[in-house]
N, C-alpha and C positions, 0 to 999 in steps of 0.2 A: 781558412787554414786555420788549423790548431795551433795553439803555441804551449810550448815546454816549459814556459814562465807563468803557467794561469796560477791564480792564487792557489785552487784546489788540486795542484801538483803537489806541494808541500804537503799537502795535509791526509800524510801517511797514517798507516793503523799506529806506528810508535807516538806519532802526536796528538792522535785521539785519546789513546791512551794517558799521557803524558799531561794533556788537558785536563780529564778527570781528575786526574792525581793530584795536580793542582791546586783544586777544591778540597782534596779529602776525598773523595771517591776512587778505590782504587780496584781496576778491573784484574779478572783473573787470567787475562789473555784470550778469552773468547769474545770475537768483536764478528758482526756479520752487518754489511752494508744493505740499508733497507732503501726501496724505491723511491727515488727522490730526485729531480733533475736542479729544481731552483735551487735546492739547498743539499748540504750533504747529513743524512742521518743514519746513526750506528746502533742497533742494539748491542749490548754490552753485559757479561756476568759481572758483577762485583764480588771480590774475595770474602766480603764484610756486609750483609741487607744493609741499607740506607732507608730508616725510617719504615722497616718491613718490606723494602723492594730488594729482591734479590738480582735483578735484572731492569735496568735502565736503557732510556732512550735518549741519545745523545743529538741532539740538532745543530750543527755549523751553520750558521747564517752565510749566505752567498756575500761576501765583500763589496760593499757600496752599496747593496739596495736598500735597505735601510737604514736609519740612524737609530742611536740608542734608545733616542725619544722615542719613537715609532714605536720599534721592539718590546719598550717598556709599556705602551698603549694595549698592545698585544698581549701581554703579559696578565696585563690589569683585567682586562675584558674576560680571559679565561677565569681570571680568581673571581670575577664577579657571577659567573656562571656556575662556578661549583658553589659560592654560597648561597646560591638560589637553588641548589640540589638539581642542576641540571647535568647529564653526564657528560661535560667537556673531559678534557686530558689537559689539564694545567702544568707548567712548568714546576716543579720542585724549587724549594726555597734550600737552599745550600749558603750556609755561611751569609744570613740574613739576606741574601738576593737571589734572585732569578735569574739575570744575565750576566755571565761570565765573559773572560777575556782571556785569551792565550793565543800566542803565536801568531798575532796579526787575526785572528778570528772572535768573533760574537759568538755565544754557542751557548745554549740552554739544556738541562736535565730534566726528561719526563718520566714518570712510571712508565712502565710497559703496560701495556694493556692488548689482551688477544681479541680476537673476532673475525669474523668474513664479512665480505660484501653482503649489505643486505637483497633479499630477494624483491627486488621492486615489480615484480608481476604477482606479487601477493598484496592485497589491497588493505588487508589490516596492517601490515608493514607500514607501507604507506601513510597508513592513518596516523598510526604509533608517530612514525617522524615527523609528521605535521604538527602534532599536539609538543612533541619537544622543539619543532622552529617556531612556534607560535610562544614558547617561553624562554627563548633564544633572544626571541626579537622584543619582549617585553624586558627583559635587562637592556636590550641594545639601546630602545627607545628612552630609557632613563636620564641619560646625558649623551654629547656629542665626543665624537674624536676630535681632537684638538691639532696632533699631529699627523694622524695618518690620512693619506688622501680620498677623494671622493670617485666614487665608480661614476664616470661620464666621459661623454664623445670627444673631449680634447684629450683626455689621458689615453683614450682606448680607444681612438679612431684617427684625429689629426697628429696628434704627435708620432704613433707607429707609423701612420703611410708617411708623414714629410720625414723620418728617421729611413725610412727603405728606400724612396726614391735617392736622396742625399747619398746613399751610399751604395747606388744601383745594385740593389738586391734582386729586382725585378727583372726577369728575364726579356731581354731587348724586343721579343718576338711580340710580346704580349704585353708590353707596357701601356700601351695607348688603350687597349681594352680594358688592361684591370683598372686603370685612372678613371675612365669614363664611368665603370660599374662602381668602383669607391665613391665616386663623386655623388651619384645618386643614390647609391645607399646612405651615404653620411648626409644629404639633405633631408632623407626621410625619417632618419633618427633624431635631427634636430628640429624636428617637427613636435618633439615631446619635452618641456621645459624643464621636468626633472632630470633629464639626462644631459641638460647645456650646464658649460663649466661656469659657475657663478650664479649659477638664476637664483632668482627670491625662492626660499625656502617653501613658501605656499603659493608660487605661483600658479600652479595645475591642482593645487588641495591634496597631490601625493606626497606626504610625509617621507623625507630621507632620515635612517638610522644605521645604527652600529649593525654590520651584518659579520657574517660568518665569510660571505664574500668568494669561497669556491667551493661551493657544497655539491661537489658530486659523489658518486658510490663509493668512489675509493677512498674520500673523507670521512666514512660514516664506517664504525666498527659494529658488527650484529650480534650479539648474543642471543642463543635462541632462548626459548619460553622455557620454563625448569631449571635453568642453571642460575648461580649467583650473577647478579647486574645485568639481568636479562632485559633487549633491547638495544636501542644503538647507543654508542658512545661517539660524540663529535671530536675529532681531531683535526690538528693543522689550522690554525687561525692566524698562519701567515699570511695570506692574502686578505684579510679581515680590514674592512673600511666603510665608507658609508654609502647609502644607496638605497634604492628603494626594497621592500621585502621580497617583492616576487624575485630577484636576484637568487635568492635562497631557494627556489622552490623549483624553477627549470630546470637545471641542470639534472633533476631526478627524472626528467619526460624522456620517454623514447618512443620509438616506432611513428605510425602512422598518425593522422589526427584524431581521429576515433579511440584509438589505444591512448594519446596524450589527454585526452578529454578526460577519458576514465581515471587515468591516474593523478589528474591534477584534481578533479574530484575528490578521491581518496584523500590527498594532501588536505585539500582544502576543509574538509569534512572534519579531519584531527585538528586543523589548524585552530578551527573557530572555537572549541571547545575551550580554549583558552585565550583567544585574542580575536579581535575583528578582523577580516581581511578585504583589504579594499579591493573590490574587482574592478575599478579604473587600472589597475596596475597590469592586468591580462594584456592589455595592447603593447605593454612593454618587453612581453618575452621574445618575439622576435628582433626588435632595435638591441635588447641586451644581446642574444645569439650571435647578431650579427657582429659587433663588437668586439665579442668574442673571438671571433673569426678573423678579426684584421688583427687583434692583439697579439693571438697566436703568432701570426708570422715574424712579426717585427720581435716577438721573444725568444722563437728559434734563431733567428739572425743575430740577434745581439749576443746570442752565447754560443756562438761557432766555436769560440776559441777553446770554450771549455770542453775538454777532452773526451767528455761523454757525450755531446751534443753530435757530432758525427757520426759515432759508432750507431747512436739509437735512431737518428734521423738520417739515413744517409740518402733518400729520395727529395730532402729538401732542396730548394734551388734550382731544380731543374724546368727546362720549359714545360714539360706535363705536370709539375707542380703546380707552378703559377698559373696554367689554364686551367686545372680544377679549380683554383682560387676563383678564377673570373667566372667559372661555372657557377660554383656556389654563393656568391654575390649575387647573380642574377637570379638566383634562385632565392634569396634572401629577401631581393627589393620584391619578388611579385610577394613573396609571406608577408610582408611587411605591409602589404595594401590590401591583403584577404582579411576580412574579421578576425578577430581575437578569439583562444580557446576562451569554452566557456565553461564554468565551474559554480 
């Protein structure tokens, strides 16, 4: 059931404009909502440019998800990337700070960057992205996150499972099958020490570093060659967290095993021009994919009172949906027992 009192129902266009005015950025009335479910993101035209930017993007963080200290680490990571001349899109410093508050919302303002989704069937594009991912990871390896959580089986597997069961979200007709498949999948994931909660950092020799964390094609803006700023711009560090480097590579793979192997090869070819890639991490691709699958169901369920979710995920919660989850878990169990992709 949706709730008329959900915090985002109060985030009207007037409130968005007032929030920017509160920090001295005055919109000219033109405002467009951008595609985002976790947060609310708006493109806004300014009456007067700010530091040369006539348009900005304002991100209003979902209340209760991140603490100010955790958001500050996201912003600091973005600033480190920019200082290393990596094409990330950082929040603007306005009145001496990057994080602002208005009307019960934490928000940040960033420059508007144009671009399109990268053509991931082009191996030169993948190699180019791989080079920048290596540079991101070199910065990410320089120091740890203190406030932001790690990507592990506790946060992406056990906790979502327990929440879904406690709140009776799984269709009763398939709950037994779902629980059995999920238990088998989690046991396979836990065989990898780097994905266990609070495991020693060097238990399996795979290093945990600061990551983009959600490096899917929609979070890479591509500018074609021959245009200013050609290549990728990495946006939305909202899910930045600590984990193995391969987390930022596997979401760029698609298709059958042969296609994914070729794509991975191009990514790693680019990556290794700037940083060694530990091939022991390749065995983590399917466990990480499985954790994302588990987490995704709980993510939708937790957000159901947000009016945007029933509209955009009308199929969620049905018996067919949960049977589909069982089927995908069974497939992932098989994939996790197959030899990993090679690069």
